[in-house]
Legacy VTK file of the C-alpha trace (Angstrom):
# vtk DataFile Version 3.0
C-alpha trace
ASCII
DATASET POLYDATA
POINTS 102 float
-3.012 -4.468 13.757
-5.459 -7.118 13.825
-3.963 -10.313 15.474
-5.678 -13.775 15.002
-4.785 -17.477 16.731
-2.811 -19.493 14.204
-5.122 -22.799 13.868
-2.088 -25.136 13.208
-0.414 -23.743 16.494
-3.025 -22.585 19.016
-0.822 -20.720 21.365
0.539 -18.204 18.934
-0.493 -14.959 17.582
-0.162 -13.951 13.849
-0.380 -10.340 12.765
-2.144 -9.998 9.420
-1.442 -6.784 7.790
-4.118 -5.300 5.498
-6.890 -6.120 7.409
-9.590 -3.941 8.921
-9.134 -3.927 12.827
-13.098 -2.352 13.068
-14.289 -5.201 10.627
-12.119 -8.682 11.610
-12.051 -11.055 8.682
-12.077 -8.205 5.999
-9.343 -6.777 4.094
-8.530 -2.903 4.082
-7.941 -1.516 0.585
-4.668 -0.275 -0.465
-4.648 3.319 -1.240
-2.396 5.906 -2.014
-3.010 8.743 1.161
-2.799 12.198 0.648
-2.371 13.204 4.558
1.400 12.620 5.161
2.348 12.101 1.740
5.443 13.744 0.415
4.941 12.756 -3.235
2.028 11.030 -4.427
1.072 9.258 -1.496
2.649 5.578 -2.135
4.763 5.362 0.751
1.916 6.793 3.287
-0.329 4.418 1.822
1.806 1.228 2.027
2.845 2.252 5.399
-0.933 2.368 6.756
-1.921 -0.741 4.691
1.225 -2.845 6.125
0.698 -1.215 9.587
4.446 0.082 9.776
5.979 3.375 9.952
6.225 5.419 7.131
9.814 5.971 7.720
10.593 2.400 6.820
8.622 2.210 3.709
10.674 5.334 2.406
13.852 4.218 3.539
13.239 0.847 1.930
12.390 2.827 -1.491
15.453 4.920 -1.065
17.426 1.479 -0.450
15.969 -0.078 -3.328
16.920 2.822 -5.444
20.573 2.999 -4.298
21.072 -0.819 -4.640
19.974 -1.768 -8.208
18.067 0.891 -8.913
14.582 -0.910 -8.616
12.916 1.806 -5.897
11.940 4.461 -8.379
10.303 1.979 -10.889
8.474 0.367 -8.087
7.499 3.726 -6.977
6.150 4.941 -10.320
4.319 1.665 -10.761
2.597 1.811 -7.439
1.536 5.422 -8.139
0.221 4.472 -11.330
-1.597 1.311 -9.858
-2.846 1.932 -6.792
-5.718 4.314 -6.520
-5.648 7.301 -4.502
-7.790 7.716 -1.683
-11.382 8.389 -2.325
-11.069 7.005 -5.838
-12.123 3.442 -6.746
-9.690 3.296 -9.672
-5.893 3.773 -10.284
-4.432 6.342 -12.455
-3.496 3.986 -14.790
-7.042 2.627 -15.077
-8.340 6.436 -15.650
-5.634 6.858 -18.497
-6.495 4.019 -20.181
-10.352 4.354 -19.956
-9.534 7.991 -21.235
-7.650 6.519 -24.078
-10.554 4.095 -25.047
-13.061 6.720 -25.157
-11.099 8.742 -27.768
LINES 1 103
102 0 1 2 3 4 5 6 7 8 9 10 11 12 13 14 15 16 17 18 19 20 21 22 23 24 25 26 27 28 29 30 31 32 33 34 35 36 37 38 39 40 41 42 43 44 45 46 47 48 49 50 51 52 53 54 55 56 57 58 59 60 61 62 63 64 65 66 67 68 69 70 71 72 73 74 75 76 77 78 79 80 81 82 83 84 85 86 87 88 89 90 91 92 93 94 95 96 97 98 99 100 101
């Protein structure tokens, strides 16, 4: 994870999730990952983007599902809106563009 010095407090470092460690100052794209995925790669992609263990993301989604039921709708929304690795468009974009062309 990239760390940068906080300009408001020069003695502290702040973690910036979603930044490319090899290319400081640029954001990594959020993608669903095939490797290590159990279903559609949502949890694996979010974990990589946030630089946390995938187990924490999965536990969070299960907890959201059990408490209020938001986990499953959020997972499905992420599946539709986050592009798969190697693709520039999300599944929802593919579905909509296909519908517009017919």
